[in-house]
N, CA, C and O of each residue as an XYZ file, in Angstrom:
604
protein
N      79.925     90.139     14.651
C      80.769     89.709     13.910
C      82.007     90.393     13.943
O      81.899     91.619     13.981
N      83.369     89.843     13.940
C      84.505     90.788     14.067
C      84.754     91.351     12.614
O      83.939     91.061     11.739
N      85.815     92.121     12.327
C      86.167     92.608     11.095
C      86.579     91.600     10.080
O      86.282     91.606      8.885
N      87.383     90.639     10.794
C      88.082     89.465     10.070
C      86.967     88.777      9.313
O      87.177     88.386      8.165
N      85.811     88.612      9.887
C      84.683     87.819      9.369
C      84.013     88.443      8.254
O      83.186     87.800      7.608
N      84.294     89.632      7.972
C      83.605     90.495      6.959
C      84.620     90.429      5.644
O      85.296     91.389      5.274
N      84.605     89.199      5.042
C      85.606     89.305      3.930
C      84.696     88.658      2.819
O      84.142     87.570      2.972
N      84.607     89.334      1.830
C      83.887     89.155      0.534
C      84.310     87.953     -0.197
O      83.568     87.202     -0.831
N      85.833     87.829     -0.010
C      86.480     86.708     -0.743
C      86.149     85.248     -0.345
O      86.482     84.285     -1.036
N      85.506     85.160      0.759
C      84.796     83.967      1.439
C      83.339     83.770      1.144
O      82.801     82.724      1.506
N      82.725     84.609      0.574
C      81.367     84.434      0.313
C      81.134     84.047     -1.210
O      81.817     84.465     -2.145
N      80.087     83.205     -1.300
C      79.875     82.858     -2.672
C      79.274     83.888     -3.422
O      79.078     84.960     -2.850
N      78.912     83.739     -4.733
C      78.234     84.617     -5.559
C      76.845     84.705     -5.092
O      76.368     85.839     -5.028
N      76.094     83.682     -4.744
C      74.612     83.793     -4.304
C      74.696     84.691     -3.018
O      73.879     85.599     -2.863
N      75.739     84.426     -2.042
C      75.822     85.151     -0.852
C      75.867     86.701     -1.139
O      75.176     87.543     -0.565
N      76.798     86.930     -2.123
C      77.106     88.348     -2.342
C      75.869     89.012     -3.081
O      75.581     90.198     -2.921
N      75.210     88.207     -3.848
C      74.066     88.740     -4.418
C      72.880     89.185     -3.388
O      72.207     90.211     -3.487
N      72.784     88.258     -2.452
C      71.671     88.447     -1.399
C      72.079     89.684     -0.584
O      71.261     90.537     -0.240
N      73.500     89.740     -0.270
C      73.744     91.073      0.490
C      73.493     92.410     -0.179
O      73.091     93.418      0.401
N      73.784     92.299     -1.495
C      73.707     93.686     -2.318
C      72.118     93.812     -2.483
O      71.610     94.931     -2.426
N      71.357     92.714     -2.681
C      69.746     92.915     -2.956
C      69.234     93.485     -1.684
O      68.329     94.317     -1.750
N      69.712     93.129     -0.540
C      69.053     93.553      0.669
C      69.376     95.141      1.013
O      68.892     95.664      2.017
N      70.159     95.800      0.178
C      70.660     97.179      0.112
C      69.405     97.834     -0.249
O      69.091     98.804      0.440
N      68.590     97.465     -1.251
C      67.834     98.181     -1.871
C      66.366     97.423     -1.882
O      66.160     96.382     -2.507
N      65.306     98.170     -1.025
C      64.257     97.549     -0.797
C      63.064     98.127     -1.689
O      63.196     99.234     -2.211
N      62.013     97.450     -1.847
C      60.732     97.979     -2.743
C      59.945     99.065     -1.853
O      59.138     99.774     -2.454
N      60.107     99.246     -0.526
C      59.184    100.039      0.221
C      59.970    100.847      1.020
O      59.834    100.788      2.242
N      60.935    101.743      0.408
C      61.411    102.890      1.336
C      62.970    103.170      0.795
O      63.316    102.955     -0.367
N      63.705    103.601      1.669
C      64.985    104.102      1.490
C      65.946    102.980      1.435
O      65.667    101.963      2.071
N      67.168    103.042      0.679
C      68.036    102.082      0.687
C      68.765    102.126      2.025
O      68.712    103.148      2.710
N      69.384    101.145      2.383
C      70.269    100.757      3.600
C      71.356    100.037      3.272
O      71.349     98.867      2.891
N      72.453    100.856      3.446
C      73.922    100.116      3.182
C      74.670     99.615      4.524
O      75.762     99.049      4.472
N      74.170     99.804      5.403
C      74.847     99.563      6.772
C      75.300     98.160      6.968
O      76.284     97.943      7.676
N      74.576     97.084      6.323
C      74.897     95.774      6.524
C      76.257     95.323      5.592
O      76.880     94.284      5.808
N      76.590     96.273      4.547
C      77.777     95.998      3.678
C      78.876     96.895      3.845
O      79.953     96.784      3.261
N      78.565     97.799      4.672
C      79.904     98.610      5.073
C      80.973     97.841      5.521
O      82.103     98.007      5.064
N      80.669     96.858      6.534
C      81.952     96.203      7.187
C      82.634     95.372      6.103
O      83.668     94.755      6.359
N      82.049     95.347      4.856
C      82.994     94.357      3.646
C      83.924     95.546      3.033
O      84.847     95.184      2.303
N      83.776     96.731      3.238
C      84.718     97.700      2.697
C      85.963     98.134      3.648
O      85.883     98.258      4.870
N      87.052     98.328      2.913
C      88.169     98.586      3.760
C      88.298    100.031      4.041
O      87.897    100.831      3.196
N      88.817    100.438      5.145
C      88.878    101.886      5.670
C      89.326    102.837      4.444
O      88.846    103.958      4.278
N      90.192    102.326      3.702
C      90.769    103.183      2.659
C      90.140    103.164      1.330
O      90.727    103.567      0.325
N      88.904    102.678      1.327
C      88.216    102.421     -0.048
C      88.308    103.504     -0.946
O      88.155    104.635     -0.482
N      88.539    103.353     -2.194
C      88.442    104.420     -3.296
C      87.298    104.003     -4.133
O      87.240    102.924     -4.723
N      86.332    104.983     -4.150
C      85.145    104.752     -4.924
C      85.139    105.722     -6.209
O      85.434    106.914     -6.126
N      84.788    105.108     -7.354
C      84.807    106.049     -8.593
C      83.646    105.923     -9.580
O      83.575    104.795    -10.068
N      82.956    106.565     -9.893
C      81.950    106.519    -10.986
C      81.736    107.772    -11.984
O      82.666    108.578    -12.021
N      80.947    107.945    -12.551
C      81.020    108.930    -13.766
C      80.879    110.268    -13.234
O      81.121    111.214    -13.983
N      80.501    110.480    -11.979
C      80.324    111.857    -11.421
C      81.505    112.164    -10.326
O      81.800    113.331    -10.066
N      82.102    111.163     -9.758
C      83.060    111.598     -8.642
C      84.035    110.527     -8.387
O      83.925    109.463     -8.997
N      85.077    110.737     -7.450
C      85.944    109.988     -6.952
C      86.001    110.119     -5.315
O      86.390    111.196     -4.862
N      85.710    109.301     -4.609
C      85.709    109.430     -3.225
C      86.737    108.635     -2.534
O      86.934    107.481     -2.916
N      87.464    109.166     -1.486
C      88.412    108.520     -0.923
C      88.324    108.076      0.748
O      88.485    108.993      1.553
N      88.097    106.830      1.224
C      87.906    106.758      2.561
C      86.376    106.348      2.814
O      85.402    106.761      2.187
N      86.393    105.461      3.856
C      85.127    104.631      4.128
C      84.059    105.866      4.673
O      82.866    105.761      4.387
N      84.465    106.843      5.339
C      83.546    107.702      6.004
C      82.996    108.622      4.718
O      81.798    108.854      4.553
N      83.929    109.054      3.937
C      83.363    109.827      2.703
C      82.445    108.812      1.894
O      81.398    109.244      1.412
N      82.778    107.551      1.736
C      81.923    106.686      0.950
C      80.423    106.609      1.543
O      79.379    106.638      0.891
N      80.581    106.498      2.991
C      79.186    106.408      3.822
C      78.393    107.699      3.542
O      77.176    107.630      3.366
N      79.049    108.872      3.497
C      78.414    110.169      3.247
C      77.714    110.296      1.927
O      76.619    110.834      1.762
N      78.521    109.700      0.933
C      77.969    109.614     -0.477
C      76.559    108.809     -0.672
O      75.569    109.219     -1.279
N      76.734    107.481      0.041
C      75.528    106.748      0.155
C      74.412    107.552      0.900
O      73.291    107.515      0.394
N      74.571    108.183      1.905
C      73.618    108.869      2.519
C      72.808    110.148      1.639
O      71.624    110.466      1.740
N      73.765    110.697      0.835
C      73.310    111.755     -0.052
C      72.371    111.098     -1.265
O      71.388    111.684     -1.718
N      72.754    109.993     -1.648
C      71.879    109.256     -2.501
C      70.587    109.027     -1.770
O      69.504    109.345     -2.260
N      70.707    108.517     -0.691
C      69.420    108.269      0.087
C      68.436    109.594      0.427
O      67.221    109.477      0.587
N      69.002    110.596      0.492
C      68.333    111.773      0.657
C      67.590    112.249     -0.541
O      66.473    112.767     -0.557
N      68.328    112.010     -1.477
C      67.838    112.545     -3.029
C      66.734    111.847     -3.455
O      65.955    112.417     -4.219
N      66.470    110.434     -3.014
C      65.568    109.685     -3.687
C      64.398    109.367     -2.662
O      64.650    109.344     -1.457
N      63.155    109.127     -3.128
C      62.024    108.777     -2.561
C      62.292    107.438     -2.262
O      62.155    107.058     -1.099
N      62.671    106.628     -3.180
C      62.815    105.019     -3.046
C      63.836    104.786     -4.360
O      63.942    105.534     -5.332
N      64.444    103.723     -4.146
C      65.386    103.145     -4.969
C      65.319    101.687     -5.124
O      65.332    101.036     -4.080
N      65.249    101.050     -6.256
C      65.154     99.561     -6.376
C      66.285     99.251     -7.335
O      66.676     99.976     -8.250
N      66.810     97.906     -6.940
C      68.009     97.437     -7.699
C      67.683     95.961     -8.044
O      67.206     95.129     -7.272
N      68.070     95.765     -9.509
C      67.961     94.399     -9.907
C      69.385     94.120    -10.419
O      70.077     94.934    -11.031
N      69.734     92.851    -10.087
C      71.031     92.484     -9.970
C      70.956     90.964    -11.133
O      70.927     89.792    -10.755
N      70.941     91.384    -12.362
C      70.776     90.148    -13.096
C      72.050     89.308    -13.202
O      71.879     88.120    -13.475
N      73.188     89.704    -13.043
C      74.434     88.948    -13.243
C      75.719     89.496    -12.229
O      76.132     90.649    -12.096
N      76.166     88.299    -11.601
C      77.497     88.569    -10.506
C      78.521     87.699    -11.050
O      78.158     86.539    -11.247
N      79.618     87.972    -11.313
C      80.794     87.153    -11.275
C      81.926     87.531    -10.472
O      82.318     88.690    -10.341
N      82.479     86.429     -9.893
C      83.502     86.348     -8.905
C      84.731     85.873     -9.341
O      84.690     84.784     -9.914
N      85.986     86.490     -9.200
C      87.288     85.999     -9.336
C      87.974     86.018     -8.065
O      87.354     86.419     -7.080
N      89.182     85.633     -7.958
C      90.044     85.542     -6.578
C      90.089     87.067     -6.011
O      90.069     87.162     -4.784
N      90.134     88.018     -6.607
C      90.103     89.504     -6.271
C      89.257     90.394     -6.788
O      89.421     91.609     -6.685
N      88.390     89.899     -7.321
C      87.403     90.917     -8.062
C      85.947     90.259     -8.049
O      85.681     89.075     -8.257
N      85.121     91.236     -7.774
C      83.689     90.820     -8.018
C      83.018     91.887     -9.040
O      83.168     93.102     -8.919
N      82.212     91.230    -10.123
C      81.663     92.233    -11.104
C      80.138     91.739    -10.845
O      79.727     90.579    -10.801
N      79.324     93.106    -10.664
C      77.965     93.160    -10.636
C      77.287     93.946    -11.709
O      77.529     95.139    -11.890
N      76.430     93.257    -12.422
C      75.489     93.917    -13.400
C      74.369     94.338    -12.610
O      73.905     93.634    -11.713
N      73.917     95.483    -12.924
C      72.781     95.962    -12.023
C      71.848     96.927    -13.089
O      72.168     97.424    -14.169
N      70.814     96.972    -12.476
C      69.559     97.968    -13.051
C      69.036     98.680    -11.844
O      68.315     98.149    -10.999
N      69.425     99.844    -11.825
C      68.804    100.714    -10.550
C      67.622    101.851    -10.973
O      67.784    102.773    -11.773
N      66.657    101.603    -10.382
C      65.531    102.619    -10.729
C      65.319    103.492     -9.386
O      65.021    103.099     -8.258
N      65.590    104.921     -9.903
C      65.622    105.956     -8.711
C      64.407    106.615     -8.895
O      64.171    107.199     -9.952
N      63.355    106.567     -7.670
C      62.067    107.163     -7.760
C      62.539    108.702     -6.791
O      62.800    108.779     -5.590
N      62.518    109.695     -7.739
C      62.775    111.008     -7.097
C      61.506    111.642     -6.446
O      60.373    111.227     -6.690
N      61.784    112.708     -5.573
C      60.625    113.219     -4.829
C      59.789    114.091     -5.721
O      58.581    114.241     -5.535
N      60.558    114.748     -6.840
C      59.769    115.675     -7.760
C      59.944    115.543     -9.103
O      59.636    116.433     -9.895
N      60.492    114.328     -9.469
C      60.963    114.176    -11.054
C      60.364    112.776    -11.370
O      60.043    111.976    -10.491
N      60.250    112.567    -12.633
C      59.863    110.969    -12.990
C      60.907    110.011    -12.502
O      62.037    110.450    -12.287
N      60.695    109.023    -12.348
C      61.565    107.776    -12.107
C      62.522    107.529    -13.275
O      62.185    107.702    -14.446
N      63.738    107.112    -12.890
C      64.716    106.891    -13.902
C      65.412    105.674    -13.730
O      65.823    105.435    -12.594
N      65.628    104.844    -14.646
C      66.562    103.471    -14.432
C      67.815    103.802    -15.234
O      67.813    104.356    -16.334
N      68.852    103.408    -14.574
C      70.228    103.388    -14.921
C      70.598    101.933    -15.001
O      70.230    101.091    -14.182
N      71.376    101.696    -16.083
C      71.996    100.416    -16.336
C      73.458    100.458    -16.157
O      74.059    101.435    -16.603
N      74.080     99.551    -15.580
C      75.387     99.574    -15.231
C      76.142     98.432    -14.597
O      75.554     97.367    -14.411
N      77.319     98.573    -14.276
C      78.172     97.527    -13.853
C      79.163     97.882    -12.777
O      79.834     98.896    -12.970
N      79.344     97.218    -11.709
C      80.296     97.563    -10.727
C      81.484     96.517    -10.575
O      81.298     95.301    -10.632
N      82.580     97.045    -10.400
C      83.892     96.107    -10.286
C      84.236     96.409     -8.980
O      84.443     97.587     -8.689
N      84.335     95.501     -8.111
C      84.873     95.568     -6.736
C      86.147     94.872     -6.648
O      86.176     93.664     -6.885
N      87.213     95.511     -6.329
C      88.589     95.113     -6.109
C      88.830     94.671     -4.692
O      88.563     95.506     -3.827
N      89.257     93.581     -4.333
C      89.337     93.121     -2.986
C      90.764     93.198     -2.663
O      91.587     92.995     -3.556
N      91.165     93.501     -1.353
C      92.494     93.610     -0.666
C      92.899     92.004     -0.251
O      92.262     90.995     -0.553
N      94.108     92.088      0.505
C      94.490     90.719      1.071
C      93.531     90.123      1.938
O      93.413     88.898      1.973
N      92.722     91.003      2.755
C      91.837     90.435      3.798
C      90.489     90.137      3.247
O      89.600     89.676      3.963
N      90.299     90.432      1.792
C      89.108     90.226      1.174
C      88.064     91.418      1.440
O      86.864     91.260      1.218
N      88.550     92.515      1.886
C      87.704     93.809      2.004
C      87.803     94.391      0.492
O      88.698     94.137     -0.314
N      86.602     95.287      0.282
C      86.543     96.220     -0.961
C      87.633     97.437     -0.740
O      87.569     98.315      0.120
N      88.509     97.283     -1.605
C      89.482     98.411     -1.606
C      89.243     99.460     -2.615
O      89.622    100.615     -2.421
N      88.537     99.043     -3.842
C      88.347     99.829     -4.801
C      86.888     99.434     -5.288
O      86.528     98.257     -5.271
N      86.018    100.514     -5.746
C      84.658    100.186     -6.214
C      84.665    101.196     -7.442
O      84.818    102.400     -7.237
N      84.510    100.722     -8.622
C      84.433    101.543     -9.916
C      83.017    101.059    -10.387
O      82.757     99.879    -10.622
N      82.102    102.136    -10.502
C      80.682    101.834    -11.090
C      80.939    102.426    -12.386
O      81.680    103.405    -12.476
N      80.327    101.853    -13.493
C      80.123    102.103    -14.846
C      78.990    102.191    -15.222
O      78.307    101.171    -15.135
N      78.366    103.443    -15.781
C      77.037    103.724    -16.444
C      76.969    104.790    -17.239
O      77.870    105.628    -17.233
N      75.961    104.886    -17.972
C      75.772    106.121    -18.811
C      74.669    106.880    -18.114
O      73.488    106.745    -18.431
N      75.067    107.637    -17.207
C      74.244    108.617    -16.399
C      73.114    109.489    -17.218
O      71.900    109.387    -17.044
N      73.646    110.202    -17.972
C      72.779    111.407    -18.832
C      72.137    110.457    -19.832
O      70.911    110.568    -19.841
N      72.640    109.528    -20.700
C      71.753    108.927    -21.426
C      70.696    108.094    -20.821
O      69.625    108.021    -21.424
N      70.846    107.482    -19.754
C      69.852    106.727    -19.112
C      68.771    107.620    -18.433
O      67.670    107.146    -18.153
N      69.066    108.806    -18.194
C      68.167    109.768    -17.589
C      67.418    110.551    -18.646
O      66.237    110.859    -18.485
N      68.117    110.875    -19.738
C      67.366    111.403    -20.823
C      66.615    110.354    -21.649
O      65.948    110.813    -22.577
N      66.608    109.219    -21.501
C      65.890    108.230    -22.213
C      64.382    108.412    -21.520
O      63.330    108.361    -22.157
N      64.487    108.617    -20.204
C      63.163    108.814    -19.519
C      62.401    110.126    -19.641
O      61.395    110.349    -18.968
N      62.952    111.058    -20.592
C      62.084    112.336    -20.779
C      61.756    112.161    -22.268
O      62.596    112.280    -23.160
N      60.256    111.822    -22.488
C      60.091    111.520    -23.987
C      60.107    112.658    -25.121
O      60.050    112.380    -26.319
N      60.186    113.912    -24.642
C      60.429    115.000    -25.522
C      61.913    115.204    -25.832
O      62.307    115.894    -26.772
N      62.570    114.667    -25.126
C      64.218    114.829    -25.045
C      64.803    113.631    -25.707
O      65.594    113.841    -26.626
N      64.551    112.507    -25.401
C      65.291    111.388    -25.785
C      65.648    111.132    -27.187
O      66.781    110.748    -27.477
N      64.705    111.334    -28.099
C      65.024    111.229    -29.346
C      66.075    112.127    -29.866
O      67.023    111.700    -30.526
N      65.888    113.504    -29.536
C      66.927    114.415    -30.066
C      68.295    114.044    -29.370
O      69.290    114.093    -30.093
N      68.439    113.725    -28.216
C      69.667    113.483    -27.454
C      70.271    112.266    -28.036
O      71.502    112.289    -28.034
N      69.653    111.084    -28.592
C      70.293    109.852    -29.003
C      70.681    110.349    -30.474
O      71.747    109.979    -30.967
N      69.844    111.158    -31.143
C      70.244    111.492    -32.685
C      71.602    112.338    -32.489
O      72.498    112.202    -33.322
N      71.749    113.140    -31.482
C      72.948    114.030    -31.199
C      74.170    113.096    -31.069
O      75.229    113.220    -31.683
N      73.857    112.153    -30.183
C      75.019    111.110    -29.782
C      75.392    110.378    -31.089
O      76.571    110.390    -31.443
N      74.565    109.813    -31.746
C      74.921    109.035    -33.026
C      75.830    109.762    -34.075
O      76.738    109.204    -34.691
N      75.429    111.244    -34.217
C      75.871    111.976    -34.956
C      77.440    112.367    -34.470
O      78.426    112.265    -35.201
N      77.448    112.742    -33.354
C      78.702    113.296    -32.878
C      79.732    111.991    -32.258
O      80.940    112.210    -32.171
N      79.259    110.860    -31.909
C      80.052    109.789    -31.321
C      79.970    108.521    -31.961
O      80.800    107.627    -31.793
N      78.791    108.431    -32.825
C      78.505    106.867    -33.277
C      78.865    106.882    -34.707
O      78.771    105.854    -35.378
């Protein structure tokens, strides 16, 4: 398939959901190789931790996540597509090598360029809250602190 044929703009919501669901399997490491062709070379990725510029750096970040986890699962309850954006609601369960599993709840916004390639990806999630909720002795005090200081 040529580069021009990897346009997210031309795919249905169901096709996008199928593509992203194949990334995270139940028996092993995630594999992003089939979705990389949908990203522009000058992709800008941002989340709660980092900002990445360029497809090579984005691929390296995906590799680091793969190395960190024993297994990774993703559930996609909702996808919405507009002319130039795709919004994906997700639940990602990370099974670490030496720590308890953690489920993160978040949303991804994919902004498309004129060719239908992903030019910006912004992931929104509460990293620390979702991780701390999985530590029984820490979850309650952390949530009480957050309500007192920010709620």
